[in-house]
N, CA, C and O of each residue as an XYZ file, in Angstrom:
584
protein
N     -21.921     18.694    -25.399
C     -22.138     17.369    -24.868
C     -21.079     16.412    -25.414
O     -20.465     15.656    -24.661
N     -20.875     16.454    -26.719
C     -19.890     15.576    -27.347
C     -18.493     15.838    -26.801
O     -17.710     14.906    -26.618
N     -18.177     17.113    -26.541
C     -16.870     17.480    -26.009
C     -16.622     16.839    -24.654
O     -15.536     16.314    -24.406
N     -17.614     16.877    -23.775
C     -17.472     16.259    -22.456
C     -17.306     14.753    -22.580
O     -16.470     14.160    -21.899
N     -18.106     14.129    -23.453
C     -18.018     12.682    -23.653
C     -16.641     12.304    -24.204
O     -16.033     11.330    -23.760
N     -16.159     13.077    -25.168
C     -14.853     12.802    -25.759
C     -13.747     12.932    -24.727
O     -12.860     12.081    -24.661
N     -13.787     13.989    -23.919
C     -12.785     14.205    -22.876
C     -12.804     13.060    -21.871
O     -11.752     12.548    -21.488
N     -13.993     12.662    -21.446
C     -14.120     11.553    -20.500
C     -13.599     10.254    -21.114
O     -12.867      9.511    -20.461
N     -13.967      9.981    -22.348
C     -13.537      8.756    -23.027
C     -12.028      8.720    -23.189
O     -11.398      7.685    -22.973
N     -11.453      9.845    -23.568
C     -10.007      9.923    -23.739
C      -9.302      9.702    -22.398
O      -8.316      8.968    -22.330
N      -9.798     10.327    -21.348
C      -9.210     10.151    -20.011
C      -9.290      8.706    -19.565
O      -8.317      8.163    -19.042
N     -10.424      8.085    -19.761
C     -10.594      6.682    -19.368
C      -9.643      5.785    -20.157
O      -9.026      4.883    -19.590
N      -9.525      6.028    -21.462
C      -8.634      5.221    -22.298
C      -7.182      5.354    -21.845
O      -6.479      4.351    -21.721
N      -6.733      6.568    -21.598
C      -5.348      6.792    -21.151
C      -5.111      6.097    -19.821
O      -4.074      5.462    -19.632
N      -6.056      6.207    -18.900
C      -5.910      5.542    -17.597
C      -5.792      4.042    -17.759
O      -4.949      3.412    -17.122
N      -6.625      3.465    -18.602
C      -6.583      2.012    -18.813
C      -5.266      1.574    -19.443
O      -4.692      0.558    -19.051
N      -4.794      2.338    -20.414
C      -3.538      1.977    -21.078
C      -2.380      2.005    -20.091
O      -1.590      1.063    -20.040
N      -2.269      3.081    -19.302
C      -1.149      3.179    -18.361
C      -1.269      2.158    -17.239
O      -0.260      1.634    -16.767
N      -2.492      1.873    -16.811
C      -2.676      0.856    -15.784
C      -2.258     -0.496    -16.335
O      -1.565     -1.252    -15.655
N      -2.663     -0.806    -17.540
C      -2.294     -2.088    -18.143
C      -0.786     -2.185    -18.340
O      -0.193     -3.247    -18.151
N      -0.169     -1.060    -18.723
C       1.279     -1.079    -18.948
C       2.026     -1.323    -17.640
O       2.993     -2.084    -17.618
N       1.595     -0.694    -16.556
C       2.350     -0.803    -15.321
C       2.023     -2.059    -14.539
O       2.910     -2.622    -13.898
N       0.781     -2.519    -14.569
C       0.416     -3.668    -13.759
C       0.303     -4.953    -14.565
O       0.270     -6.042    -13.990
N       0.243     -4.844    -15.872
C       0.081     -6.019    -16.694
C       1.382     -6.717    -17.048
O       1.377     -7.707    -17.779
N       2.473     -6.220    -16.545
C       3.766     -6.803    -16.871
C       3.987     -8.096    -16.100
O       3.598     -8.224    -14.939
N       4.607     -9.032    -16.758
C       5.084    -10.230    -16.080
C       6.599    -10.132    -16.078
O       7.235    -10.097    -17.132
N       7.164    -10.088    -14.888
C       8.599     -9.898    -14.774
C       9.312    -11.203    -14.508
O       8.780    -12.106    -13.862
N      10.525    -11.284    -15.018
C      11.388    -12.427    -14.739
C      11.962    -12.277    -13.326
O      11.867    -11.214    -12.712
N      12.552    -13.350    -12.832
C      13.194    -13.289    -11.517
C      14.289    -12.220    -11.482
O      14.457    -11.530    -10.476
N      15.042    -12.085    -12.598
C      16.107    -11.078    -12.644
C      15.533     -9.667    -12.594
O      16.086     -8.805    -11.912
N      14.441     -9.417    -13.300
C      13.816     -8.092    -13.274
C      13.317     -7.769    -11.862
O      13.449     -6.635    -11.401
N      12.759     -8.742    -11.192
C      12.297     -8.547     -9.818
C      13.477     -8.247     -8.900
O      13.379     -7.377     -8.035
N      14.594     -8.956     -9.076
C      15.806     -8.675     -8.278
C      16.247     -7.231     -8.462
O      16.545     -6.542     -7.486
N      16.291     -6.773     -9.702
C      16.717     -5.407    -10.010
C      15.774     -4.409     -9.348
O      16.226     -3.457     -8.712
N      14.460     -4.618     -9.493
C      13.499     -3.696     -8.905
C      13.621     -3.663     -7.385
O      13.478     -2.607     -6.769
N      13.887     -4.826     -6.778
C      14.060     -4.875     -5.321
C      15.261     -4.049     -4.869
O      15.216     -3.419     -3.813
N      16.326     -4.048     -5.656
C      17.518     -3.244     -5.331
C      17.173     -1.757     -5.413
O      17.566     -0.976     -4.547
N      16.445     -1.375     -6.446
C      16.061      0.032     -6.613
C      15.178      0.479     -5.450
O      15.413      1.533     -4.858
N      14.175     -0.310     -5.126
C      13.295      0.040     -4.011
C      14.058      0.106     -2.689
O      13.803      0.987     -1.869
N      14.985     -0.817     -2.483
C      15.769     -0.824     -1.236
C      16.634      0.427     -1.126
O      16.796      0.975     -0.036
N      17.188      0.879     -2.243
C      18.009      2.096     -2.229
C      17.159      3.301     -1.855
O      17.575      4.105     -1.020
N      15.991      3.447     -2.445
C      15.108      4.559     -2.120
C      14.662      4.486     -0.664
O      14.590      5.511      0.015
N      14.363      3.289     -0.184
C      13.932      3.110      1.207
C      15.060      3.504      2.163
O      14.830      4.197      3.154
N      16.280      3.055      1.857
C      17.436      3.392      2.704
C      17.636      4.904      2.763
O      17.927      5.456      3.824
N      17.481      5.559      1.638
C      17.618      7.012      1.598
C      16.537      7.677      2.451
O      16.815      8.606      3.209
N      15.308      7.190      2.318
C      14.203      7.760      3.093
C      14.409      7.548      4.592
O      14.028      8.394      5.401
N      15.013      6.419      4.957
C      15.247      6.106      6.367
C      16.544      6.714      6.900
O      16.977      6.410      8.011
N      17.154      7.577      6.088
C      18.383      8.293      6.466
C      19.552      7.351      6.749
O      20.347      7.580      7.660
N      19.639      6.303      5.960
C      20.754      5.364      6.044
C      21.875      5.885      5.146
O      21.821      5.735      3.926
N      22.880      6.492      5.751
C      23.968      7.120      4.994
C      24.910      6.100      4.358
O      25.821      6.477      3.621
N      24.704      4.827      4.632
C      25.600      3.796      4.078
C      25.139      3.274      2.726
O      25.844      2.479      2.105
N      23.966      3.704      2.255
C      23.475      3.124      1.014
C      24.397      3.336     -0.184
O      24.495      2.428     -1.010
N      25.084      4.479     -0.336
C      25.975      4.579     -1.499
C      27.081      3.511     -1.487
O      27.425      2.959     -2.532
N      27.627      3.229     -0.314
C      28.680      2.212     -0.225
C      28.147      0.827     -0.545
O      28.863     -0.006     -1.100
N      26.894      0.581     -0.196
C      26.291     -0.738     -0.395
C      25.769     -0.954     -1.812
O      25.801     -2.076     -2.317
N      25.293      0.103     -2.454
C      24.573     -0.104     -3.719
C      25.235      0.481     -4.964
O      24.859      0.123     -6.080
N      26.210      1.370     -4.797
C      26.864      1.964     -5.973
C      28.123      1.202     -6.337
O      28.954      0.909     -5.477
N      28.259      0.886     -7.600
C      29.460      0.232     -8.116
C      30.646      1.189     -7.988
O      30.468      2.407     -8.016
N      31.820      0.656     -7.852
C      33.027      1.504     -7.717
C      33.216      2.435     -8.915
O      33.771      3.523     -8.768
N      32.762      2.021    -10.094
C      32.895      2.852    -11.297
C      31.626      3.658    -11.585
O      31.444      4.140    -12.703
N      30.758      3.807    -10.599
C      29.497      4.527    -10.774
C      29.728      5.927    -11.321
O      30.661      6.625    -10.923
N      28.856      6.320    -12.245
C      28.837      7.678    -12.764
C      27.394      7.998    -13.135
O      26.858      7.450    -14.098
N      26.766      8.891    -12.365
C      25.367      9.224    -12.588
C      25.179     10.704    -12.829
O      25.980     11.530    -12.391
N      24.110     11.027    -13.533
C      23.872     12.413    -13.895
C      22.397     12.760    -13.695
O      21.552     12.394    -14.513
N      22.093     13.460    -12.616
C      20.735     13.926    -12.354
C      20.421     15.127    -13.236
O      21.317     15.839    -13.691
N      19.135     15.334    -13.464
C      18.703     16.469    -14.294
C      19.100     17.810    -13.709
O      19.310     18.768    -14.452
N      19.206     17.896    -12.382
C      19.502     19.184    -11.750
C      20.993     19.410    -11.516
O      21.371     20.372    -10.847
N      21.828     18.558    -12.045
C      23.288     18.688    -11.874
C      23.940     19.098    -13.194
O      23.543     18.622    -14.258
N      24.939     19.981    -13.129
C      25.599     20.406    -14.365
C      26.545     19.347    -14.939
O      26.843     19.353    -16.133
N      27.011     18.440    -14.078
C      27.964     17.417    -14.516
C      27.631     16.091    -13.829
O      26.966     16.082    -12.793
N      28.086     14.976    -14.397
C      27.880     13.680    -13.740
C      28.620     13.618    -12.398
O      29.593     14.337    -12.174
N      28.133     12.741    -11.513
C      28.739     12.558    -10.201
C      29.248     11.122    -10.061
O      28.621     10.170    -10.526
N      30.402     10.998     -9.406
C      30.921      9.668     -9.115
C      30.452      9.237     -7.722
O      29.736      9.974     -7.044
N      30.856      8.054     -7.311
C      30.410      7.494     -6.034
C      30.774      8.397     -4.858
O      29.964      8.575     -3.948
N      31.969      8.966     -4.859
C      32.420      9.837     -3.781
C      31.548     11.091     -3.679
O      31.174     11.507     -2.583
N      31.232     11.678     -4.813
C      30.397     12.874     -4.837
C      28.992     12.563     -4.321
O      28.432     13.319     -3.528
N      28.435     11.455     -4.775
C      27.098     11.054     -4.309
C      27.102     10.902     -2.792
O      26.189     11.368     -2.111
N      28.133     10.248     -2.272
C      28.216     10.026     -0.829
C      28.219     11.359     -0.071
O      27.521     11.494      0.934
N      28.983     12.330     -0.531
C      29.030     13.648      0.121
C      27.676     14.333      0.101
O      27.245     14.881      1.116
N      27.002     14.310     -1.035
C      25.709     14.967     -1.154
C      24.630     14.239     -0.362
O      23.700     14.868      0.144
N      24.746     12.926     -0.253
C      23.801     12.168      0.569
C      23.917     12.617      2.019
O      22.903     12.843      2.680
N      25.133     12.747      2.516
C      25.328     13.201      3.896
C      24.736     14.587      4.104
O      24.080     14.838      5.114
N      24.962     15.476      3.164
C      24.403     16.835      3.257
C      22.878     16.797      3.266
O      22.230     17.430      4.100
N      22.318     16.042      2.322
C      20.862     15.966      2.211
C      20.237     15.357      3.466
O      19.183     15.811      3.913
N      20.871     14.338      4.037
C      20.331     13.691      5.229
C      20.321     14.632      6.433
O      19.451     14.525      7.297
N      21.279     15.547      6.491
C      21.334     16.518      7.588
C      20.338     17.657      7.405
O      19.928     18.287      8.380
N      19.950     17.921      6.174
C      19.171     19.123      5.891
C      17.751     18.898      5.408
O      17.014     19.865      5.214
N      17.348     17.658      5.210
C      15.973     17.423      4.779
C      15.519     16.027      5.204
O      16.322     15.150      5.525
N      14.211     15.865      5.191
C      13.601     14.591      5.541
C      12.603     14.223      4.458
O      11.808     15.060      4.028
N      12.642     12.979      4.018
C      11.656     12.496      3.071
C      10.430     12.061      3.854
O      10.524     11.220      4.748
N       9.294     12.626      3.523
C       8.047     12.326      4.220
C       7.269     11.195      3.557
O       6.634     10.382      4.229
N       7.330     11.158      2.240
C       6.568     10.175      1.478
C       7.214     10.021      0.119
O       7.700     10.989     -0.465
N       7.215      8.793     -0.380
C       7.711      8.575     -1.736
C       7.011      7.371     -2.341
O       6.633      6.432     -1.640
N       6.847      7.415     -3.645
C       6.281      6.302     -4.382
C       7.079      6.121     -5.661
O       7.494      7.092     -6.295
N       7.284      4.876     -6.028
C       7.976      4.533     -7.260
C       7.019      3.766     -8.162
O       6.253      2.920     -7.702
N       7.076      4.073     -9.442
C       6.209      3.430    -10.417
C       7.079      2.862    -11.540
O       7.554      3.618    -12.388
N       7.293      1.558    -11.559
C       8.134      0.979    -12.610
C       7.463      1.081    -13.979
O       6.255      0.885    -14.111
N       8.260      1.388    -14.976
C       7.770      1.456    -16.346
C       8.284      0.246    -17.129
O       7.528     -0.392    -17.861
N       9.554     -0.059    -16.975
C      10.115     -1.219    -17.654
C      11.526     -1.491    -17.191
O      12.268     -0.580    -16.825
N      11.880     -2.758    -17.212
C      13.238     -3.176    -16.852
C      13.710     -4.165    -17.903
O      13.024     -5.138    -18.216
N      14.882     -3.903    -18.438
C      15.496     -4.794    -19.418
C      16.748     -5.381    -18.776
O      17.588     -4.648    -18.254
N      16.868     -6.694    -18.816
C      18.065     -7.363    -18.316
C      18.712     -8.078    -19.483
O      18.074     -8.867    -20.181
N      19.989     -7.791    -19.686
C      20.756     -8.444    -20.748
C      22.084     -8.872    -20.154
O      22.948     -8.037    -19.883
N      22.247    -10.168    -19.953
C      23.471    -10.659    -19.317
C      23.552    -10.154    -17.893
O      22.636    -10.353    -17.095
N      24.663     -9.495    -17.580
C      24.847     -8.964    -16.219
C      24.531     -7.467    -16.135
O      24.939     -6.796    -15.187
N      23.801     -6.947    -17.134
C      23.455     -5.528    -17.158
C      21.936     -5.361    -17.181
O      21.222     -6.104    -17.854
N      21.465     -4.374    -16.435
C      20.027     -4.083    -16.412
C      19.812     -2.585    -16.595
O      20.585     -1.766    -16.097
N      18.759     -2.246    -17.311
C      18.328     -0.861    -17.469
C      16.896     -0.795    -16.943
O      16.020     -1.528    -17.401
N      16.674      0.087    -15.980
C      15.352      0.227    -15.373
C      14.835      1.649    -15.572
O      15.528      2.624    -15.278
N      13.617      1.749    -16.072
C      12.954      3.042    -16.250
C      11.793      3.091    -15.266
O      11.008      2.148    -15.171
N      11.690      4.203    -14.533
C      10.574      4.341    -13.599
C      10.292      5.810    -13.318
O      11.088      6.694    -13.635
N       9.142      6.037    -12.719
C       8.670      7.361    -12.352
C       8.602      7.414    -10.833
O       8.319      6.406    -10.186
N       8.862      8.591    -10.260
C       8.771      8.730     -8.807
C       7.984      9.978     -8.433
O       7.906     10.946     -9.191
N       7.404      9.921     -7.236
C       6.822     11.084     -6.572
C       7.400     11.102     -5.175
O       7.487     10.065     -4.518
N       7.797     12.288     -4.715
C       8.467     12.380     -3.417
C       8.101     13.689     -2.731
O       8.097     14.755     -3.347
N       7.793     13.583     -1.433
C       7.512     14.765     -0.609
C       8.610     14.884      0.442
O       8.915     13.917      1.140
N       9.201     16.066      0.555
C      10.284     16.289      1.508
C      10.002     17.527      2.355
O       9.171     18.368      2.015
N      10.720     17.603      3.462
C      10.635     18.768      4.343
C      12.051     19.181      4.696
O      12.868     18.346      5.083
N      12.348     20.483      4.562
C      13.686     20.959      4.888
C      13.784     21.375      6.350
O      12.818     21.256      7.103
N      14.954     21.862      6.744
C      15.196     22.272      8.141
C      14.233     23.343      8.630
O      13.899     23.399      9.814
N      13.791     24.189      7.712
C      12.889     25.279      8.067
C      11.439     24.805      8.190
O      10.556     25.577      8.566
N      11.204     23.540      7.871
C       9.840     23.016      7.913
C       9.064     23.236      6.632
O       7.862     22.979      6.572
N       9.759     23.718      5.598
C       9.098     23.949      4.315
C       9.031     22.637      3.545
O      10.010     21.896      3.457
N       7.867     22.372      2.998
C       7.637     21.121      2.283
C       7.643     21.319      0.783
O       7.242     22.362      0.266
N       8.108     20.291      0.102
C       8.171     20.314     -1.358
C       7.812     18.935     -1.888
O       8.220     17.914     -1.335
N       7.049     18.924     -2.958
C       6.718     17.677     -3.637
C       7.367     17.715     -5.013
O       7.262     18.707     -5.735
N       8.035     16.630     -5.366
C       8.676     16.559     -6.672
C       8.294     15.252     -7.358
O       7.952     14.258     -6.719
N       8.366     15.296     -8.667
C       8.047     14.138     -9.496
C       9.097     14.073    -10.590
O       9.647     15.098    -10.993
N       9.367     12.898    -11.059
C      10.321     12.784    -12.150
C      10.434     11.373    -12.668
O       9.825     10.438    -12.147
N      11.223     11.247    -13.699
C      11.461      9.922    -14.261
C      12.949      9.621    -14.156
O      13.787     10.520    -14.226
N      13.256      8.349    -13.989
C      14.628      7.923    -13.769
C      14.945      6.756    -14.693
O      14.098      5.900    -14.949
N      16.160      6.736    -15.180
C      16.703      5.567    -15.857
C      17.953      5.179    -15.094
O      18.909      5.951    -15.023
N      17.947      3.983    -14.520
C      19.107      3.461    -13.800
C      19.725      2.329    -14.607
O      19.019      1.544    -15.239
N      21.039      2.255    -14.578
C      21.773      1.147    -15.180
C      22.459      0.410    -14.040
O      23.201      1.007    -13.260
N      22.208     -0.879    -13.948
C      22.806     -1.702    -12.905
C      23.628     -2.811    -13.536
O      23.371     -3.230    -14.664
N      24.606     -3.274    -12.804
C      25.443     -4.378    -13.253
C      25.502     -5.406    -12.125
O      25.533     -5.054    -10.946
N      25.516     -6.679    -12.511
C      25.558     -7.743    -11.515
C      26.962     -8.343    -11.485
O      27.446     -8.901    -12.469
N      27.599     -8.209    -10.315
C      28.926     -8.784    -10.107
C      28.916     -9.558     -8.803
O      28.380     -9.089     -7.800
N      29.501    -10.730     -8.815
C      29.555    -11.591     -7.637
C      28.176    -11.803     -7.031
O      28.028    -11.830     -5.809
N      27.169    -11.952     -7.883
C      25.820    -12.241     -7.437
C      25.033    -11.065     -6.908
O      23.930    -11.252     -6.394
N      25.567     -9.845     -7.017
C      24.909     -8.667     -6.451
C      24.708     -7.593     -7.538
O      25.624     -7.274     -8.296
N      23.494     -7.053     -7.588
C      23.216     -5.941     -8.497
C      23.661     -4.644     -7.836
O      23.360     -4.393     -6.669
N      24.392     -3.811     -8.606
C      24.816     -2.499     -8.129
C      24.565     -1.467     -9.228
O      24.591     -1.781    -10.418
N      24.323     -0.226     -8.797
C      24.108      0.864     -9.729
C      25.425      1.226    -10.421
O      26.434      1.474     -9.760
N      25.406      1.254    -11.732
C      26.574      1.661    -12.507
C      26.392      3.099    -13.006
O      27.346      3.874    -13.074
N      25.145      3.436    -13.350
C      24.845      4.801    -13.830
C      23.383      5.115    -13.569
O      22.918      6.208    -13.893
């Protein structure tokens, strides 16, 4: 009996803590701007907008996904985006912000994602992960730097 109560209590406590962490944040206008850029990039990708790398990646962009052996520059990202858009479709995605730090013209955003995709063969896959994006603001616009 105690074991069930303890498990339930622990689960409830963890849920409350994570809910408070994600929804209890008060964001500055700059943090909201950064989050809007991140959401817009994911939305553009889901809508098969192949122009998003040109619009949102800084010219000096260098990013490194967990499934890549080496970092990718803007040109590489653009090529892989075109390939991915031809060979798969995003069916559903959700983003969960964890925290955004803005210091001067630089922002670091940490978030979690869930994404469901379907390939050319009709096979579906669901993936989850965490992301850290670094953005820089130049000429009034936030762009991904890493």
